[in-house]
C-alpha positions in Angstrom: -92.9 -45.6 -12.7 -94.7 -48.7 -13.3 -92.9 -49.2 -16.7 -89.7 -49.4 -14.9 -91.7 -52.1 -12.8 -92.5 -54.1 -16.1 -89.2 -54.2 -17.4 -87.3 -55.5 -14.8 -89.7 -58.7 -14.4 -88.9 -59.3 -18.0 -85.2 -59.2 -17.3 -85.7 -61.4 -14.6 -88.0 -63.6 -16.5 -85.6 -63.4 -19.3 -82.4 -64.8 -16.6 -84.7 -67.2 -15.2 -85.3 -68.9 -18.7 -81.5 -68.2 -19.7 -80.3 -70.1 -16.9 -83.0 -73.1 -17.1 -82.1 -73.3 -21.0 -78.3 -73.5 -19.8 -78.7 -76.1 -17.1 -81.1 -78.3 -19.4 -78.0 -78.3 -22.1 -75.4 -79.6 -19.9 -77.4 -81.9 -18.7 -78.3 -83.0 -22.0 -74.6 -82.8 -23.1 -73.1 -84.8 -19.7 -76.2 -87.8 -20.9 -74.6 -88.4 -24.3 -71.3 -87.7 -23.3 -72.0 -90.7 -20.4 -73.8 -92.6 -23.2 -70.5 -92.3 -25.8 -68.1 -93.0 -23.3 -69.5 -95.9 -21.2 -68.6 -99.5 -22.9 -71.1 -102.2 -23.7 -70.9 -104.4 -20.5 -69.1 -107.7 -21.4 -70.7 -111.3 -20.6 -68.6 -113.8 -18.7 -68.2 -117.4 -20.2 -66.3 -120.4 -19.3 -63.9 -121.8 -21.9 -62.3 -124.4 -23.1 -58.9 -124.3 -24.9 -58.6 -127.8 -27.6 -56.2 -129.6 -27.3 -54.5 -131.9 -29.7 -57.4 -134.9 -30.9 -56.7 -138.3 -29.6 -58.0 -141.9 -30.3 -60.7 -142.9 -28.8 -61.3 -145.7 -26.7 -62.0 -149.2 -28.8 -65.5 -150.6 -28.4 -66.2 -154.7 -29.0 -69.9 -155.6 -29.9 -70.8 -159.1 -29.4 -72.5 -161.1 -32.2 -73.7 -164.3 -33.2 -72.1 -165.7 -36.6 -75.5 -166.1 -39.1 -75.6 -166.9 -42.8 -75.9 -164.4 -45.3 -78.6 -165.7 -47.0 -81.5 -167.2 -44.9 -85.0 -168.4 -45.8 -87.8 -167.8 -43.4 -90.6 -170.7 -44.4 -94.2 -170.7 -43.6 -97.1 -172.6 -44.5 -99.7 -170.7 -47.1 -102.6 -172.3 -45.6 -103.8 -172.5 -42.1 -104.1 -175.9 -40.2 -102.7 -178.1 -38.1 -99.0 -179.5 -38.0 -99.1 -183.2 -37.9 -95.4 -184.2 -39.0 -91.9 -182.4 -38.8 -89.5 -184.0 -40.7 -86.4 -182.1 -39.8 -84.4 -181.0 -36.7 -82.0 -178.2 -35.5 -79.0 -178.5 -37.6 -80.6 -180.8 -39.9 -79.2 -180.5 -43.9 -82.1 -179.9 -46.1 -81.6 -179.9 -50.4 -84.4 -178.3 -52.1 -87.9 -180.1 -52.7 -87.3 -181.8 -49.1 -90.5 -181.9 -47.4 -89.7 -180.3 -43.9 -93.2 -180.1 -42.3 -96.8 -181.6 -43.2 -100.7 -180.0 -41.7 -104.0 -182.2 -41.7 -105.3 -182.0 -45.3 -108.3 -183.9 -44.7 -110.7 -180.7 -44.8 -108.6 -179.8 -47.8 -109.1 -183.2 -49.3 -112.5 -182.9 -49.0 -112.8 -179.8 -50.8 -110.5 -181.0 -53.6 -113.0 -184.1 -53.7 -116.1 -181.4 -54.0 -114.2 -179.5 -56.9 -113.4 -183.0 -59.0 -117.2 -183.8 -58.6 -118.1 -180.5 -59.7 -115.8 -180.9 -62.8 -117.6 -184.1 -63.8 -121.0 -182.3 -63.6 -120.0 -179.5 -65.8 -118.1 -181.8 -68.1 -121.6 -183.6 -68.6 -123.8 -180.6 -69.1 -120.9 -179.7 -71.6 -121.1 -182.8 -73.7 -125.0 -182.6 -73.6 -125.1 -178.9 -74.3 -122.5 -179.6 -77.5 -124.9 -182.4 -78.5 -128.0 -180.2 -78.6 -126.2 -177.4 -80.5 -124.7 -179.9 -83.2 -128.6 -181.2 -83.8 -129.8 -178.0 -83.7 -127.6 -176.6 -86.8 -128.2 -179.1 -89.0 -131.9 -178.6 -88.2 -130.9 -175.1 -88.6 -129.5 -175.6 -92.2 -132.5 -178.2 -93.3 -134.6 -175.1 -92.1 -137.0 -177.0 -89.6 -136.3 -174.9 -86.5 -136.3 -170.8 -86.5 -132.7 -169.0 -85.8 -134.0 -167.9 -82.5 -134.4 -171.8 -81.0 -130.8 -172.5 -82.5 -129.1 -169.3 -80.9 -130.8 -171.0 -77.4 -128.9 -173.9 -77.7 -125.6 -171.7 -78.9 -126.1 -169.6 -75.4 -126.7 -172.9 -73.4 -123.4 -174.0 -74.9 -121.8 -171.1 -74.2 -123.0 -171.2 -70.3 -122.1 -174.5 -70.0 -118.6 -174.4 -71.3 -118.1 -171.4 -68.8 -119.2 -173.4 -65.9 -117.2 -176.3 -66.3 -114.1 -173.7 -67.0 -115.1 -172.2 -63.9 -115.5 -175.9 -62.1 -111.9 -176.6 -63.5 -110.4 -173.7 -62.0 -111.6 -174.1 -58.4 -110.6 -178.1 -58.9 -106.8 -176.3 -59.9 -107.0 -174.1 -56.7 -108.2 -176.7 -54.2 -105.6 -179.0 -55.8 -102.9 -176.1 -55.1 -104.1 -176.1 -51.7 -103.5 -179.6 -51.7 -99.8 -178.9 -52.0 -99.8 -176.4 -49.5 -99.8 -178.4 -46.6 -96.4 -179.7 -47.6 -94.0 -177.3 -46.5 -90.7 -177.9 -48.7 -87.1 -176.6 -48.7 -87.0 -173.6 -51.5 -83.1 -174.2 -51.3 -80.6 -176.1 -49.9 -78.9 -175.4 -46.4 -79.1 -176.0 -42.7 -82.0 -175.7 -40.2 -81.3 -173.0 -38.0 -84.5 -172.4 -36.2 -87.8 -174.1 -36.0 -90.5 -172.4 -34.2 -93.5 -174.6 -34.3 -94.1 -178.2 -33.2 -96.0 -181.0 -34.2 -99.9 -180.7 -32.7 -99.6 -176.8 -33.2 -102.2 -174.8 -35.4 -100.2 -172.5 -37.3 -101.7 -169.6 -39.4 -100.8 -168.9 -43.4 -97.7 -166.7 -43.4 -96.8 -167.9 -40.1 -92.6 -168.4 -40.0 -92.4 -172.2 -38.5 -88.7 -173.1 -40.0 -85.5 -170.9 -41.0 -83.2 -172.1 -43.4 -79.5 -171.1 -43.6 -78.2 -171.6 -46.9 -74.4 -173.2 -46.8 -71.9 -170.4 -47.9 -71.2 -166.9 -47.1 -70.8 -166.4 -43.6 -71.7 -163.2 -41.5 -71.5 -161.5 -37.8 -75.0 -160.3 -36.5 -74.4 -157.3 -34.1 -76.7 -154.4 -32.7 -74.9 -151.1 -31.9 -76.0 -148.0 -30.3 -76.7 -145.1 -32.3 -74.1 -142.8 -30.8 -71.7 -145.5 -32.2 -73.1 -146.0 -35.6 -70.9 -142.8 -37.2 -67.2 -144.6 -35.8 -68.7 -148.0 -37.5 -69.3 -146.5 -40.5 -66.0 -144.6 -41.0 -64.3 -147.9 -40.0 -62.7 -149.5 -43.1 -61.9 -152.7 -41.2 -63.2 -154.7 -38.1 -61.5 -157.3 -36.2 -63.9 -160.4 -35.6 -62.8 -163.1 -32.6 -64.7 -166.0 -31.7 -65.1 -167.2 -28.4 -64.8 -171.1 -29.2 -61.7 -170.0 -31.5 -59.6 -168.1 -29.3 -56.8 -168.2 -32.2 -58.7 -167.1 -34.9 -59.1 -163.5 -35.6 -60.8 -162.5 -39.2 -61.0 -159.3 -40.7 -64.6 -158.1 -41.4 -66.5 -155.8 -43.4 -69.5 -153.8 -42.8 -72.3 -154.7 -45.1 -75.7 -153.5 -43.7 -76.9 -151.4 -41.4 -80.6 -151.6 -40.6 -82.2 -147.8 -41.3 -84.4 -148.4 -37.8 -83.6 -148.6 -34.3 -85.4 -151.8 -32.7 -88.4 -150.0 -30.7 -87.4 -152.5 -27.6 -83.5 -151.7 -27.5 -83.2 -148.7 -29.4 -79.9 -150.4 -31.0 -79.3 -150.4 -35.1 -78.8 -154.3 -36.6 -75.6 -154.5 -38.2 -74.1 -157.3 -40.4 -70.6 -158.0 -41.1 -69.4 -159.8 -43.7 -66.2 -162.2 -43.1 -63.4 -162.7 -45.6 -62.4 -166.2 -45.6 -63.7 -167.7 -43.1 -62.4 -171.2 -42.2 -64.7 -174.6 -42.0 -64.2 -174.2 -38.3 -66.6 -171.1 -38.1 -69.7 -172.7 -37.7 -73.3 -170.6 -37.7 -74.6 -169.7 -34.1 -71.0 -169.7 -32.8 -70.7 -166.6 -30.4 -68.1 -163.4 -31.7 -67.2 -160.2 -30.9 -66.4 -157.5 -33.3 -64.0 -154.8 -32.6 -62.6 -151.7 -34.5 -59.2 -152.7 -36.3 -56.2 -150.7 -34.7 -55.7 -147.7 -36.5 -59.2 -147.8 -37.9 -60.5 -145.2 -35.3 -59.8 -142.0 -36.0 -58.3 -139.3 -33.7 -60.9 -136.8 -32.6 -61.5 -133.7 -30.2 -63.6 -134.0 -27.1 -66.1 -131.6 -26.0 -68.6 -131.0 -23.7 -72.5 -131.5 -24.6 -72.8 -128.2 -23.1 -71.1 -126.9 -25.5 -73.0 -127.9 -28.6 -75.4 -125.2 -30.1 -78.0 -126.7 -32.5 -81.1 -125.2 -33.9 -81.0 -127.0 -37.3 -79.4 -129.8 -38.9 -75.9 -128.8 -38.4 -74.2 -128.6 -34.8 -71.7 -125.8 -34.3 -70.1 -124.2 -31.2 -69.1 -120.6 -29.8 -65.4 -119.8 -31.0 -63.6 -117.2 -29.1 -61.4 -114.8 -31.1 -59.9 -111.5 -29.5 -62.9 -111.9 -27.0 -65.6 -111.6 -29.6 -67.9 -114.7 -30.2 -68.0 -116.7 -33.9 -70.6 -119.5 -34.7 -68.4 -122.7 -36.5 -70.0 -125.4 -37.7 -69.0 -128.9 -36.6 -69.1 -132.7 -37.7 -69.5 -134.5 -34.5 -69.3 -138.5 -33.6 -70.1 -140.8 -30.8 -70.9 -139.2 -27.3 -71.0 -140.6 -23.8 -70.2 -139.8 -20.3 -71.2 -136.0 -20.6 -68.9 -135.3 -24.0 -69.1 -135.4 -27.4 -66.4 -136.2 -29.9 -65.8 -133.7 -32.6 -64.6 -135.0 -35.8 -63.7 -131.7 -38.0 -64.5 -128.3 -37.7 -62.4 -127.1 -34.7 -58.3 -127.3 -34.6 -56.2 -127.1 -31.5 -55.4 -124.2 -29.8 -59.4 -123.0 -30.5 -61.3 -121.7 -27.6 -64.9 -122.5 -27.2 -67.5 -121.6 -25.2 -68.3 -124.8 -22.6 -71.6 -124.2 -21.7 -74.7 -121.2 -21.5 -74.3 -121.4 -25.4 -78.2 -120.9 -26.3 -77.6 -116.9 -24.7 -75.0 -116.0 -26.7 -74.7 -114.2 -30.2 -72.7 -113.7 -33.4 -69.9 -111.1 -32.8 -71.0 -110.5 -28.8 -67.7 -109.4 -26.8 -67.3 -111.7 -23.6 -64.7 -112.3 -21.2 -63.9 -115.6 -19.8 -64.4 -116.7 -16.1 -62.5 -119.8 -16.4 -60.7 -122.3 -18.5 -61.0 -126.1 -19.3 -58.1 -127.8 -20.8 -58.8 -130.7 -23.1 
């Protein structure tokens, strides 16, 4: 009787265990099937379809006619200006005296140095005379070699002192010459930054001379326009005072650093065959010549993806993302121009680009046509 009851309990336990295993297997199978059949959720993005490139609007930069070569002159000594011999626009030749500073103190130093030279020369002559006399006494055996050597040393010291005094006098004479500011080259005075009665320090620019010859236009360009200016082969230059004159220009020089105040770059534009009517200081306008502006594609700034030195955009192909490098140009009004890397018909992600990854599947919520 007890044996039958035990067997029944075993049967019940086995049945319950089998039911639990069957239930667990069904649950696992259901989860696996659900996992394998459930598709990956698509990220919703806004896109833009690229239209054919268009030319950017032209920009004009105001500038001033400058000389190709300019000399900023300064005194080499500190002093008070007592005479100014030139005015703005004065034509000067090499060697002309432009300004003069008070030389009284320097003249006193020169006089003192001259007296020291005379005293040193006298001491040298005395030392030379003593040396010659003791050389004869040494030859006759009247003095010892040690006594003779003392006079040799005295002569050497006197010669060194005379040389030092002469050097100091030469230095003082040079300082005296430096009180006169002379033109290093022939040209035209374009700027004067000091007046008579003003005390100036050594190295402080007081006069600027422009050499007669080549003419240039100096303009200041914001950093977002530098690329198109570099790429432009030809520039059109017009003049406010000469409305009928239009000259061809070429970018000759671009400053390596921006001005710390205006955040613009100084650019020098050389003029090709300017007429004599183009004078220094004239107001000019520099613009990109017709056809010099290359067509470019405009995209929103928010579409730009950049983590290193190379900018890129996310391109949508068959609902999948591909990161494509591009070369950019100028920007403004919330857009940036793409010089290369995109073609008409390409579809790019227009915002939220830093949350995406390569190969990610997406669907578009809306498109912007540009």
